[in-house]
LUMKOLVEX-515273 format. One record per residue (C-alpha): x, y, z; chain; residue in one letter; residue number from 1. Coordinates in nm, 3 decimals, padded with zeros to 5 digits. Example, Ala and Ser with C-alpha at 12.3 -4.5 7.8 and 13.67 -1.06 7.14 Angstrom:
residues 2
+---------+---------+---------+-------+------+------+
|       u |       v |       w | chain | resn | resi |
+---------+---------+---------+-------+------+------+
|  01.230 | -00.450 |  00.780 |     A |    a |    1 |
|  01.367 | -00.106 |  00.714 |     A |    s |    2 |
+---------+---------+---------+-------+------+------+
END
This chain:
residues 190
+---------+---------+---------+-------+------+------+
|       u |       v |       w | chain | resn | resi |
+---------+---------+---------+-------+------+------+
| -08.435 |  03.116 |  02.415 |     A |    m |    1 |
| -08.751 |  03.106 |  02.649 |     A |    s |    2 |
| -09.057 |  03.189 |  02.591 |     A |    t |    3 |
| -08.983 |  03.449 |  02.873 |     A |    n |    4 |
| -08.666 |  03.577 |  02.707 |     A |    e |    5 |
| -08.911 |  03.557 |  02.370 |     A |    f |    6 |
| -09.177 |  03.791 |  02.522 |     A |    a |    7 |
| -08.901 |  04.052 |  02.642 |     A |    r |    8 |
| -08.771 |  04.114 |  02.342 |     A |    k |    9 |
| -09.116 |  04.177 |  02.186 |     A |    a |   10 |
| -09.218 |  04.369 |  02.487 |     A |    r |   11 |
| -08.923 |  04.603 |  02.420 |     A |    y |   12 |
| -08.901 |  04.623 |  02.079 |     A |    s |   13 |
| -09.252 |  04.670 |  02.052 |     A |    q |   14 |
| -09.288 |  04.999 |  02.218 |     A |    s |   15 |
| -09.435 |  04.758 |  02.545 |     A |    n |   16 |
| -09.760 |  04.691 |  02.367 |     A |    q |   17 |
| -09.776 |  04.364 |  02.516 |     A |    l |   18 |
| -10.052 |  04.272 |  02.786 |     A |    d |   19 |
| -09.899 |  04.113 |  03.082 |     A |    s |   20 |
| -10.042 |  03.707 |  03.007 |     A |    p |   21 |
| -09.803 |  03.765 |  02.674 |     A |    w |   22 |
| -09.520 |  03.783 |  03.013 |     A |    l |   23 |
| -09.579 |  03.491 |  03.227 |     A |    t |   24 |
| -09.379 |  03.206 |  03.006 |     A |    g |   25 |
| -09.671 |  02.957 |  03.014 |     A |    h |   26 |
| -09.639 |  02.742 |  02.673 |     A |    t |   27 |
| -10.021 |  02.843 |  02.516 |     A |    r |   28 |
| -09.919 |  03.226 |  02.498 |     A |    y |   29 |
| -09.616 |  03.081 |  02.307 |     A |    r |   30 |
| -09.837 |  03.128 |  01.945 |     A |    s |   31 |
| -09.972 |  03.458 |  02.023 |     A |    e |   32 |
| -09.567 |  03.550 |  02.135 |     A |    v |   33 |
| -09.458 |  03.443 |  01.779 |     A |    i |   34 |
| -09.783 |  03.589 |  01.590 |     A |    e |   35 |
| -09.742 |  03.919 |  01.798 |     A |    f |   36 |
| -09.378 |  03.929 |  01.659 |     A |    e |   37 |
| -09.415 |  03.796 |  01.350 |     A |    c |   38 |
| -09.651 |  04.115 |  01.245 |     A |    s |   39 |
| -09.366 |  04.293 |  01.339 |     A |    r |   40 |
| -09.046 |  04.204 |  01.165 |     A |    n |   41 |
| -08.920 |  04.012 |  00.883 |     A |    s |   42 |
| -08.731 |  03.772 |  01.156 |     A |    w |   43 |
| -09.040 |  03.521 |  01.165 |     A |    c |   44 |
| -09.017 |  03.451 |  00.780 |     A |    d |   45 |
| -08.635 |  03.321 |  00.894 |     A |    k |   46 |
| -08.788 |  03.111 |  01.195 |     A |    l |   47 |
| -08.996 |  03.013 |  01.009 |     A |    e |   48 |
| -08.791 |  02.896 |  00.731 |     A |    l |   49 |
| -08.580 |  02.744 |  01.013 |     A |    a |   50 |
| -08.811 |  02.525 |  01.168 |     A |    w |   51 |
| -08.986 |  02.397 |  00.795 |     A |    e |   52 |
| -08.585 |  02.354 |  00.742 |     A |    q |   53 |
| -08.590 |  02.126 |  01.081 |     A |    v |   54 |
| -08.888 |  01.942 |  01.000 |     A |    a |   55 |
| -08.792 |  01.814 |  00.663 |     A |    l |   56 |
| -08.497 |  01.690 |  00.777 |     A |    g |   57 |
| -08.682 |  01.466 |  01.017 |     A |    f |   58 |
| -08.914 |  01.356 |  00.731 |     A |    g |   59 |
| -09.198 |  01.560 |  00.843 |     A |    l |   60 |
| -09.305 |  01.676 |  00.451 |     A |    s |   61 |
| -09.637 |  01.933 |  00.366 |     A |    e |   62 |
| -09.935 |  01.854 |  00.608 |     A |    g |   63 |
| -09.769 |  01.520 |  00.824 |     A |    k |   64 |
| -09.775 |  01.616 |  01.187 |     A |    s |   65 |
| -09.530 |  01.362 |  01.263 |     A |    y |   66 |
| -09.297 |  01.116 |  01.195 |     A |    f |   67 |
| -09.145 |  00.754 |  01.379 |     A |    v |   68 |
| -08.797 |  00.738 |  01.394 |     A |    i |   69 |
| -08.627 |  00.315 |  01.482 |     A |    q |   70 |
| -08.295 |  00.383 |  01.717 |     A |    t |   71 |
| -08.150 |  00.110 |  01.879 |     A |    p |   72 |
| -08.347 |  00.157 |  02.205 |     A |    y |   73 |
| -08.709 |  00.271 |  02.145 |     A |    v |   74 |
| -08.896 |  00.444 |  01.854 |     A |    a |   75 |
| -08.878 |  00.796 |  01.882 |     A |    v |   76 |
| -09.156 |  01.031 |  01.775 |     A |    t |   77 |
| -09.141 |  01.369 |  01.604 |     A |    v |   78 |
| -09.407 |  01.608 |  01.621 |     A |    r |   79 |
| -09.398 |  01.929 |  01.396 |     A |    r |   80 |
| -09.525 |  02.125 |  01.742 |     A |    e |   81 |
| -09.167 |  01.998 |  01.926 |     A |    y |   82 |
| -08.945 |  02.150 |  01.668 |     A |    l |   83 |
| -09.030 |  02.540 |  01.700 |     A |    l |   84 |
| -08.870 |  02.576 |  02.029 |     A |    h |   85 |
| -08.582 |  02.392 |  01.936 |     A |    i |   86 |
| -08.509 |  02.688 |  01.624 |     A |    v |   87 |
| -08.600 |  02.991 |  01.839 |     A |    e |   88 |
| -08.268 |  03.086 |  01.951 |     A |    k |   89 |
| -08.168 |  03.258 |  01.618 |     A |    r |   90 |
| -07.798 |  03.310 |  01.633 |     A |    p |   91 |
| -07.759 |  02.901 |  01.705 |     A |    n |   92 |
| -07.880 |  02.887 |  01.394 |     A |    a |   93 |
| -07.952 |  02.503 |  01.508 |     A |    r |   94 |
| -08.124 |  02.351 |  01.207 |     A |    e |   95 |
| -07.755 |  02.295 |  01.029 |     A |    r |   96 |
| -07.765 |  02.034 |  01.294 |     A |    f |   97 |
| -08.048 |  01.861 |  01.229 |     A |    t |   98 |
| -07.850 |  01.595 |  01.027 |     A |    e |   99 |
| -07.617 |  01.520 |  01.255 |     A |    f |  100 |
| -07.929 |  01.547 |  01.537 |     A |    a |  101 |
| -08.041 |  01.300 |  01.300 |     A |    l |  102 |
| -07.785 |  01.013 |  01.331 |     A |    d |  103 |
| -07.715 |  01.073 |  01.648 |     A |    t |  104 |
| -08.066 |  00.957 |  01.714 |     A |    i |  105 |
| -08.069 |  00.659 |  01.455 |     A |    q |  106 |
| -07.737 |  00.571 |  01.588 |     A |    n |  107 |
| -07.616 |  00.648 |  01.917 |     A |    p |  108 |
| -07.339 |  00.620 |  02.088 |     A |    l |  109 |
| -07.518 |  00.631 |  02.407 |     A |    e |  110 |
| -07.837 |  00.671 |  02.567 |     A |    i |  111 |
| -07.879 |  00.795 |  02.931 |     A |    w |  112 |
| -08.197 |  00.800 |  03.086 |     A |    q |  113 |
| -08.242 |  01.087 |  03.302 |     A |    i |  114 |
| -08.480 |  01.193 |  03.563 |     A |    s |  115 |
| -08.595 |  01.521 |  03.650 |     A |    y |  116 |
| -08.696 |  01.713 |  03.949 |     A |    d |  117 |
| -09.055 |  01.746 |  03.836 |     A |    d |  118 |
| -09.036 |  01.377 |  03.795 |     A |    g |  119 |
| -09.016 |  01.371 |  03.436 |     A |    s |  120 |
| -08.777 |  01.149 |  03.283 |     A |    m |  121 |
| -08.550 |  01.203 |  02.942 |     A |    r |  122 |
| -08.339 |  01.061 |  02.743 |     A |    l |  123 |
| -08.054 |  01.189 |  02.612 |     A |    a |  124 |
| -07.858 |  01.111 |  02.364 |     A |    f |  125 |
| -07.528 |  01.120 |  02.274 |     A |    i |  126 |
| -07.342 |  01.166 |  01.926 |     A |    g |  127 |
| -06.972 |  01.124 |  01.910 |     A |    a |  128 |
| -06.887 |  01.316 |  01.545 |     A |    y |  129 |
| -06.464 |  01.370 |  01.450 |     A |    d |  130 |
| -06.526 |  01.775 |  01.412 |     A |    t |  131 |
| -06.517 |  02.040 |  01.688 |     A |    k |  132 |
| -06.913 |  01.965 |  01.802 |     A |    y |  133 |
| -07.078 |  01.709 |  01.917 |     A |    q |  134 |
| -07.427 |  01.648 |  01.929 |     A |    m |  135 |
| -07.655 |  01.590 |  02.251 |     A |    l |  136 |
| -08.035 |  01.507 |  02.096 |     A |    v |  137 |
| -08.307 |  01.502 |  02.389 |     A |    v |  138 |
| -08.606 |  01.315 |  02.380 |     A |    i |  139 |
| -08.862 |  01.348 |  02.579 |     A |    h |  140 |
| -09.038 |  00.998 |  02.761 |     A |    a |  141 |
| -09.360 |  01.128 |  02.920 |     A |    d |  142 |
| -09.410 |  01.275 |  02.609 |     A |    y |  143 |
| -09.454 |  00.897 |  02.377 |     A |    g |  144 |
| -09.097 |  00.967 |  02.358 |     A |    h |  145 |
| -09.040 |  01.268 |  02.162 |     A |    a |  146 |
| -08.775 |  01.463 |  02.010 |     A |    l |  147 |
| -08.776 |  01.755 |  02.236 |     A |    w |  148 |
| -08.493 |  01.943 |  02.172 |     A |    n |  149 |
| -08.136 |  01.881 |  02.047 |     A |    f |  150 |
| -07.782 |  02.088 |  02.000 |     A |    m |  151 |
| -07.380 |  02.099 |  01.944 |     A |    n |  152 |
| -07.126 |  02.111 |  02.256 |     A |    c |  153 |
| -06.758 |  02.051 |  02.272 |     A |    d |  154 |
| -06.689 |  01.737 |  02.437 |     A |    k |  155 |
| -06.638 |  01.893 |  02.756 |     A |    k |  156 |
| -07.010 |  02.056 |  02.785 |     A |    a |  157 |
| -07.126 |  01.696 |  02.580 |     A |    l |  158 |
| -06.934 |  01.535 |  02.965 |     A |    n |  159 |
| -07.175 |  01.693 |  03.172 |     A |    k |  160 |
| -07.473 |  01.564 |  03.003 |     A |    h |  161 |
| -07.336 |  01.170 |  03.033 |     A |    r |  162 |
| -07.523 |  01.100 |  03.348 |     A |    h |  163 |
| -07.815 |  00.955 |  03.524 |     A |    g |  164 |
| -07.815 |  00.513 |  03.407 |     A |    i |  165 |
| -07.638 |  00.429 |  03.110 |     A |    l |  166 |
| -07.947 |  00.238 |  02.897 |     A |    v |  167 |
| -07.761 |  00.165 |  02.570 |     A |    y |  168 |
| -07.372 |  00.167 |  02.538 |     A |    q |  169 |
| -07.242 |  00.094 |  02.097 |     A |    r |  170 |
| -06.910 | -00.003 |  02.251 |     A |    f |  171 |
| -06.728 | -00.154 |  02.558 |     A |    q |  172 |
| -06.446 | -00.042 |  02.632 |     A |    t |  173 |
| -06.180 | -00.253 |  02.849 |     A |    a |  174 |
| -06.175 | -00.006 |  03.067 |     A |    k |  175 |
| -06.491 | -00.001 |  03.172 |     A |    q |  176 |
| -06.612 | -00.171 |  03.495 |     A |    k |  177 |
| -06.989 | -00.086 |  03.477 |     A |    k |  178 |
| -07.250 | -00.208 |  03.144 |     A |    q |  179 |
| -07.582 | -00.051 |  03.067 |     A |    p |  180 |
| -07.892 | -00.199 |  03.257 |     A |    e |  181 |
| -07.981 | -00.285 |  02.932 |     A |    e |  182 |
| -07.689 | -00.488 |  02.809 |     A |    a |  183 |
| -07.876 | -00.646 |  02.513 |     A |    a |  184 |
| -07.931 | -00.330 |  02.338 |     A |    f |  185 |
| -07.516 | -00.257 |  02.362 |     A |    s |  186 |
| -07.294 | -00.373 |  02.002 |     A |    e |  187 |
| -07.038 | -00.537 |  02.266 |     A |    v |  188 |
| -06.751 | -00.602 |  02.088 |     A |    g |  189 |
| -06.841 | -00.355 |  01.766 |     A |    a |  190 |
+---------+---------+---------+-------+------+------+
END
């Protein structure tokens, strides 16, 4: 759920008692919106539990604000404050996929470097599994290679995220014509 959707939910479910700055969608209001929503129902209890479950899954024990994970391409920093938006969409219950996200970071099938319209750079870690859903983990390069988001999706939806510059590939297929730019990181022939 985006900050705007979250604010709208709070506004409509709480009798229009929000001031206009709450509805701007700026991240500086996010904690205030959540605090407002938490004071009014038990939805927040589930959100906080999910947030803590994801944090623990990434090695962020009590009192620990960040954790560094080594990957085949670059070290990734997991920061507790960046994990909240991952679990805000409660119907998705993304905390269930934390172990898959961690495995995707540590053992990605591919890593794609993607330039965004706002000038930022992100890395898309692709994880493929013998299950119905696959894993996409987004690392924000402009914030010190910080874990930014993760989501599960089917194979077709995952293919939409395979664009930009391929910087790491675990396996080379016989049909492949172009190699990743960072071929030194590729486990060719594995």
